[in-house]
N, C-alpha and C positions, 0 to 999 in steps of 0.2 A: 548651043552651051548647056555642059549635062544638070541635069535636077538634082538638088540636097534629096536629103534622107532623113525621113521620118520616123527617131529613136522612141519608143513604148518605153517611158521611165517607173516603171514600179517604186512607190513610196511606200513608207513602213507603215504599220495598220497601229503603231502605239507609239507614243513617247518612251524614249527612253530604250529604245529596238533596235534604232540605226546600226549598229554593229551586227546584227544577224538578220537584216534585210536588205543588203544589197550587195554584189559580188565584185571584186575588181577588178573584173572587164565592163561592170556598168560606171565603176568609179570612175575607169579613162574612157569614157563616153562621154561622163557629165564635164570633165576635165578639159573638154573641147568644145563646149557649145557655150554659146553665148544667147542664145535666142528661146523662149521656152512657150509653152499653151498651156494654161492649167487653171484646173477647175478653184483653186484657192490657193492666194497669192502669198498670204499669209503661211499658209501651209509648203509651199513649194519653196520659198526665200530663207526657212528655217531647214528645209532638206537639204537646198545648195549648201546654204552655210556649212552645214555637218560633215557635208562631203571634203571639203576641202579646198574648193574651188577658187584660185586665186586670180581675183580680178574682185573688184570691187562692184557691189551691190547695185548704182543703179548704175552701173554700164552694163549692166542686164536687159534684155530686151524682153517684156515679162507680157504675154498677150491674155486677160481675161477669158477664160470659156466658162463662166460661172453659171447659176441659173439663169441672173439677171441681163448676161450678155447674149446668153445662146439663142434667143430668138431672131436679133437682129443682125445675125454673124454674117458677114461676107467673108466665103473662104476663101477666093482668089487672094484676097486682104491678106487674111490667117496665115496663109503657107506661100504668102511671099515670097519668104526667104529660102525656100524650097526649091521655089520656082524659079530664082535666080541663080540656084547651088549650092545653096547653104545649107550646113544641117540644122536640125531643131529636135528641141525635145517634148514630147507631151505628156501630161503628169496628170493625174486622177487625186483627189482629195485624200485617199488612201487605196493601198492596194494598188492593182493592174490597172492602167489603162484600158477600156474598148471592155470589160469584163464587170456586167452588170452597174455599166459608167456611162453617161454620156460622152465620153472622148471618143464610141466607136464611129461618131459623125465626124470626128475628124476625121477617123482613119479612113472611112470611107468616101469623104473629099480628097484623101489626097491619091486612092487608087483610082480614082475618076480622072487625076489629073495626069498620071501616071510616076508618083513619085514613088519611092519606093519606102517600105515601110518593116521597122527591125524589133522586132517583141526583145525586149530587155529579160533576164531573170529576176525575179522578186517575190515577193509575198503577195498570195491570194487568199484572199481568208476563207472563202468557197470553198479552193481546193487543200488547202490545211483542216481544215475540220470536216472534209470527206476520211482525207487521210485518216483521222484519229477516230472517225464513228465507229467505225469495227462493223459499218455496213458496205454494201455492194459497191466498188466500183466500176462495173464494167458498164451496168445502167444506171443513170440518173438522171434527176432534172435540176435545172435551180427555178423556183420560180418568180423571185422577188419576192413584192407585198402582195401579203392574203386582202381578200378586203377590208374594208372597214367596217361597214357593216354588219354586224353582229351575225342576223341569221345567213346571210352571204358567207362568212367567213368559217360558219359552222361546216354549214354545204360543202366549202371548199375544202376544208380539213378532211372529211368524209371521202370525197370524192379523191382525193391524193393517198386516202390509207386504203383506198379500193386500189387504187390503180400501182399502188407500191405490193399489193400481194396479188395482184394479176399479172405482173408485167417482172417482179421481180427489180426493181426499181426502186435509188434511193432518192426521197424525196426532197429536195433543200426551199430554205423562204428565210425571209427576214421577218423585223418589223420594227418601225420611227424606236428608238431605246427607251421611250416614256411609256407606249404601251406594250412593253415586251411583258411586264407582269401578267397583262388580262390575256394577251396571246397564249401565255403558259398555260393558264388558268385555263382557258377553253380547251386545248389541245388535254388536258390532263380529264376535262370532261368529255369530249366528243368521239377521244379515242380508245380502241376496245384496251382490255389488258393484257393482251398480251403482243401487243403494237410495241417497238421500240422507238423512242426518244433520242435526240443525243442532242444537248446544247453545247456550242463553242463560243467560249461566253471571253470578251478580249484577249483576243486572240496576239501572242505574241509579247504582249504587257507582262508584266512581275508576276498579276493577282491573275494570269491565264487560267482560265477554266475548261475543260473539256469533259464530258459524263457521259455516256451510257446509259441507258438503264431502261425497262420495262414500264409502262406504262402504271403496270399495280405496281413496281416498288418504287417507283419516282411521287404518287400518292401517299409515302410514308416519308418524306424527307421534306426539309424546307427551303426555297429557292427564291434569291432573290436578283431578278435579274433588270432594274429598274437602270435607266439609263447607263447601262453597259452597253457597246455593241455585241451585237448574240446573232451567230448561222444557229438554224433550226433544223434539227434532220429528223427526219421518220422514214419509218422503215417497216415494213410487215412482209417478213419472206413465209415461206409455206410450211420450211422445214420444222 
């Protein structure tokens, strides 16, 4: 029996952004799926409904892959439909599955079992932020979360700044939204005046905000990132 396919389904980054977050091809795929592996069931069901899937929600098979279910997951059970020849969709809470996302473990398990994996086009906050920053898109690195400890975080920021200058590399990182302002203050305090910083906040939302300035220029501006999903980008070139 031929195996099914695991489709990686990007989810909108913000509410009311569905119309600019997925292609007609992705919609065609979604309309033929009946089983999904999701990080957040509420978000996933809302997205499925918005695509116009013509099937009752209670008839869908939804596998929870949230943080409370991940530790005890049996991947043979999770991927059983594909093993039996049916297609499955994998969704992140927002953005692209497998990119800064635990869904990468599901993808790895699919490859291990010989299941075909197909990534679909959709929004990635990391790439959108990089595109809009004006920084190097030839060499860049995403570091996820910086250390919580203030001393370690300061040391990490200085290390990334030095690496950016040495390798002409854009550095990207994130923070838990309620700690965004503290990280922003630390960046302005720790980085050199000529270092460039970009903040990409609430991407694809109606109040999207993307701005690049030098640290020196940022110090004269008031910024409030509290509880707003934000990508931070740091770049110090030698020009």
